[in-house]
Residue, then its C-alpha position, 0 to 999 in steps of 0.5 A: m520465457s523459461p522458469i530458469a531464466i526468470l529465476t536468474l533475473i530475480v536473483v540478479y535484481f535482488g543481487l543489486l538491491i543487496f549491493i546497494s544496501n551494503v554500500i549504503s549501510k557501511k555509512g551507518s546502520d544505527n537506529d537514527t539511520f534505520f528510523k529516520a535516515n538521519k533527517n537528510s533525505k532529498w525530497y525528489l528521491v522520497a517523491f519518486g520512491m513513494i510511487g513504488t510503495a504506493i503502487s503495489g503488485i496488486t495495482f500492477i496486475s489487478v487494476p489492468g485486470e478489472v478494466g475488462n469488467p464491463d461494470l468497471q472499466f476505468k472507474y478506478f480513475q475516480f478513485v485515484l482522483g479522490c486519492a490525489i485530493g486525500f494527498l493534498i490534504v495530508a500535505r496541508v494538514l497532517l504533515p505540518l503537525y507531525y513536523r511541529m511535534n518533531l515525531t519519529s512515529i506519527y502515533g506520538y500525536i495521539e499520546q500527547r493529545l488523548g493519552y498512553v492508552s489511546y497511543k498504544t491502541a493507535a499503534s496497534i491498529f497500524l501493526i495489525g492492519r499493515t501486517i495483514g495488508s502487506a502480507f495479502r499484497l505479497y501473497l497475491v504476487v508470490f502466488v503469481l510467481q509460484k504459478y509461472v516459476f516455482d511450480d515448474l521447479h517443484v518448489p514449495f509455496a512455503v519456500t517461495v514465501l520464505i525466500s522472498l521474505g528473506l531477500i527483503f529482510a537481507y537488504t533492509y535490516r541494516g540501513g532501514l529507511k535510509t536504504i529503502i529510499i534509495t532501493d525504492t527510487l530504483q524499484t520505481f524506476f523499473l516500475i514506471s519503465s515497465v508500464f510505458l514499455t509494456i504499452f510500446f510492446i502491446c502496441k507494436s504487436l497490434n501494429y498501433n502507433v501512439v494516436e492509433a493506440f489512443e483511439a482504439i482505447k477510446n472507442s473500446n468497450y473499456s474506457k468508460i471513467f465516470f459513473f453518475e447513473d446509479y448512486m446505489k452501486g459501488t462505481y458511483f462517482w461520489k462514492q469513489i471521490l469521497g472513498g479515495i479522500f478518506v482512504t488516502i487520509a487514513t492509509v497514508g496520512l495516519d499510516q507510519d509507512l508512508m509518513q516515515k518517508n516524508l518525515s525523513c526530509k530536512n523540513i516541512g517545506e521539502a516534505q510538502k514539495n515531495m507530496y505534491t510532486f508524488t501526487g502528480i506522478f501518482v495520477i498520471i502513472n495510474i492513467f497508464f496502468l488503466s491503458v495497459g488493461a485496455l490494450l491487454y483485453i484488445y490484444a486478448a480479443k484479437n489473438g483469441i486468449e481467454v482469461p486464465k482460470v484457477g479451478d473453474v474461476a476466472r482470475t482477471d488478475l492473471l491476464f496480464p501475466e499470462i500475456a507477458i510471459h506466454h504471448l509476447s517475446i522475451i524482452p516484454s516478459i523481462v519487462f513485465l517481471l521487473g515492473l511486478t517485482a518492483a511494485t511488490f517489493a517496494t511496497t513490502d520492504s517499505a512496510l516491513t521497515a515501518l512495522t519495525t520502526s513503530f513497534c520499537v518506537d511505540f512499544l519499546g521506547m527506543d526513540k526516548t532513550e539516550n542509548a538508542n544507538k547502542p549495540n545492544v539496542v540495535r541488536t534488539r531492533h534486528y530481532v524485531h525485524v526478524a520477528f515481523s518477517l516471520l509474522m508476515f510469512l505465517v500470515i501469507l500461509f494462512f491465506d494460502a491455506i484458506n484459499d477462499d475467494s470470499v476471504v480474499k475479497m474480505v481482506f480488500k476491506i481490511a483498511s476500512y475496518t482497521y484504519g477507520p478507527l484511526l480516522g476517528l481518533y485523529a478526527f476527534g484529536l484534531f477537531v474537538k479541541t475542548k475535550t479529551v477522552h476517558d483513555k482506558l475506554v478508547p480500545l473498546i470503542c475502536l473494537i466496537s466501531p469495526a464490529i458495527c461496520y461489519i454487521i452493516t455490511a453483512n446486512s446492507a442488502n436486507w436493510f438498504g435494498d440494492y445499495v452497495i456499500d464500497n469505499e464509503l465504508i472507511i467514512i462510516n467506521g471513522l464517524i462511529t468511532f468519532i461518535g463513540l469517542y465523544c460519548i466518553s470524552k471529558p473537558a481538556t486541560s490546556q496541555t492536551r489542546f494541540 
């Protein structure tokens, strides 16, 4: 598939999204529409669209890629099962709290429970963590597009990034959440379709029917799911389950991005129905992602295809694009690109909207003014949206300038370092009813905790022998924050008990 054909596909795709955005924004583009979608979102659209938000471009190319590692195989499914439990906890514990308090930004709970400084600290943690995490997700996929499309067209990487962010800005800055719910539904459709169609095309190339494909995956060296043998390793079952639970509670239940969509439903019943449906789809679609990975390696072995390298380093996350673009026909190539684009931009557009919402609500107080929908206030929101787009652009260029595998691996742990303090803050607020904190000391605790976690991780080999700290890092971080908050606590008044 030629670079010009790929570029044409991308232009048509974004043209469709911008058209949808313009149609929706004609019905309203004020702050109520942008922040809350006027509180009338259909739960089934939210549930379906959240799949595209939860499954990033990294998942799309990296999860199938790591299946070929004999030490990993299908181990990711253990984490997915933990995530499913975490989603149910969010639905039963956190969503009722947010609806009862009628929140626009979920960090308003921290303000009422712990205080003003704690509130600003929680919102700041989200802004930092989500900006870095979303920029990195976009960076990896733009890197793929650069390698397979824009290098051949002699377009600089910075221009590719700027175009990508510009397209996202174009269809999100007016309608915000209301637009995102519709466009993410469309993008999730492309994402899920691409997974099933990729399996179909690879099976066709391998002359497999459905039963033969299942047997080939089951009998391959790529399909081990459960790892109970060695608790010292990061793949150990209970590490993955517990990590999945707490990572999900922190990065979904305590994250403005995904919760903003849930809070746009009419009532708590519809929001919970959305979460239950989303959880089921999430588990099933990840089974198929892992199956794609096994089939890719079976196909590669049969056709003598090696894992692509960047320099001297093999990059398993490039195997999927390599096979789809260079070894299959044009239709599978189109399917892959649609899926990759949908996974990437459904995640980034949602994050950009949530970052704008959090800053406007948590730092500019737009939800607390009667003039929230006045033209000058809406214009300020537009400026904030531009600012976060540019900030994400700069962060992506920073990642590209470093171009160091050790840094890349470190960024994958960013959720554990940034969301761990959020986990501790909410745990303290929810479970220690008789105490509150010395508000001004909270930022210090939220800085000390990740620092201690970094020291523990950096020295784990010397201190714990062969023990590998993996997803449980977020639990350790949250626990240290919780203990720190308890140490600076004081008896609560009746007004601070929720």
